N, C-alpha and C positions, 0 to 999 in steps of 0.2 A: 553947271546946270545941265540937267538930262535933256537929250535931243527928243522933241516931239515926234510920235510915230505917224507916219504917213498912213494914208488909206491902204496902200499897197502893203506896207509892213505889217498892218493888223490882218490883212487878209491872209499874208503868208504865216503869220502865227497861228491862225485858225486852222490853215491847211496842215501844219505840223502837228498840231493838236489831234486833228482827225486821222493823221497817217500813223500815230502811236497805235490806234486801235483798229484801224483798217488794214487788212492784208489779203491779197488775191491769191488764190491757189489755182490749180489747173481745172479743179471741179467748178469752183466759184471764183473767176477772174475779177479783178477790180475794174469799174468803169469810171475811168478818171476823166472829169470834166474841165475844160479851161474855157473861159468866157472872156473874150477880148472885148473891146468897144464895138466892133462892126461884125466880129464872127465869132463862131462858137466851134470848138473842137473836142472829141471824144476819143478815147482810146480803151480798148480791153487789154489789160495787162495781167500777165501771169508773173507775180512777185518772187515766186520761189526760183525762177530761173532768170527773171528780169527780162521777159519778152514782152513786145507787144503783138497780140494776136490778130487784133483788127482795129481799123480806125475809121473814121469818118468826120467830115467837118462841113461847114457852110461853104467852102471853096472847092469842095469836090464837083466835077461836072455834072453829076447826076442832080446835085441839089442846086448848083449855080444857074443851070437852064430854067429852073422852076420858081426861082426866088423873086423875080420881078414883080412888084406890086404887092409883095407880102411883108408883113411885119417881121421883127427879129425874132418874135415868139413864135410865129408860125414856120419859119425857118428852121428854128431850133427842134421843133417837133418833125419836120422832115429829116433832119440830121438823125434824130433818135430812131425813126424808122429804117433808115437805111442801115445804121450801125446794127440794129437788131436783126435785120434780114441777115447781114453778112455774118454775124455770130451764129445765127441759126443754121447757116450753111456749114459753119465748121463745127456743129453739133453741140454747141453750148446752150443750156437752157436757164442756167442761174448765174448771178453775179453779184458783186457787193458794190454799191453805188457810192462814189467818191465825188462829192460836190466841189472839192478843191478850195475850201474856205470860203465860197460864196454862200449867200442865203439860198435856202430851197424855196424859191418862188420865181415867178417869171420865166425866163428863158431856162434856167436849170430845171424847174419843176416840169415845164412843157416837155422837156428832152426826156425826162424820167418817165413821165406817163406816156410818151409815144413809145419807148422800149417797152413798157409793160403791156401796151395795147398790141403789139406784135406777137407777145407770148414769152418774152424773156423775164424771168424772175428776178427782179432787183429790189 
């Protein structure tokens, strides 16, 4: 009898399916999002050399000082703005959005919209 797939296994399968199609380059790096129960993490990755160019999370001091009394969705948008600022400082203007197997709504969508709001094209 086949073992039933857990929610985590299904998300991981979706993530692998996405990663077949998405690939970050030096000109258009991949914005990889990981959403845990309490925090959200995002990295700008150049897949040609396998390096993380920039990162931000809800645990960064810049965001952690501002997150009291805010919802997780609002915190995700703060993280998106912080990451976009860091990426723009490095001279990046475009990227490929990797939602990491999560649905594109809620915190993931808020993060993507905040990145676009600052001026990064994803």
